[in-house]
C-alpha positions, 0 to 999 in steps of 0.5 A: 500499500502506498503512502500516496494511496488515496490522492488523484491518480491522474494528476500529480499530487505535491506532498506538503507536510503532516497536518498536525504541523499545517495546523500548528502553523496554520498558514505555509507558504511553499514552491510547487512545481515552480508556483508559490502556494499558501496552504492555511487551515481555517475552522477545521479545513485546508485550504490552497491557493496561489500565494499572491493577490490576483490585484496587485502581488500581495501576500495572502499568506499576511491576509485575514478570513472573513465569512462575506454573504455565507462565503469564507474569504480571505482579505488582501493586506494590501488592497483589500480585496476579497477572494473565496477560499472556496473558488477563488471568486473575487468578491465586493460590495456594491450600491444601486445609487439609484435605490433609495435608501441605499442598499449594499449587496455582496456581488461575484467579479467571478474567479480571479484566483487559482485554488488547488486541490487539498488531500488528507491521507492518513494525516499527510496533507497533499495539494494537486494544482489546479491546471486548467488551461483557462487565465487567472489573474492571480497566474501573473504573478507566477511567472518568470518575470515577475518571481525575478522582478520580486527577487530583485526588489527584496535585494 
């Protein structure tokens, strides 16, 4: 019996760590096949998504978690963009100025952030990268050009 039994047989899975270690850390940023991924634990569930916000590359590992209109979202620390942990959907609050009194409502921008599948097998946490060919805005921060720029700015 393989230690990887129970993980996706068709797409490669990547070992992230022991469940207890990931929970203790709360948030882990790791590189998987050249992609920076944030794995986080919130209310008993593990989530994985691209580590940089789709809007301007903010470090999502520093973002707060909020429940917004029934969705668990991470809030980018740079510009307060809200991203659903479940599907990467960007959400925002809108008002129709022609309707009085003004009543804000939550709306969708569509899927903006790439989220990845998390699997737990016998206390070991794996992720399967979302390799959908559809371009998502968070993909721009996973390119060699962006990585080179980020590395230069850290010096």
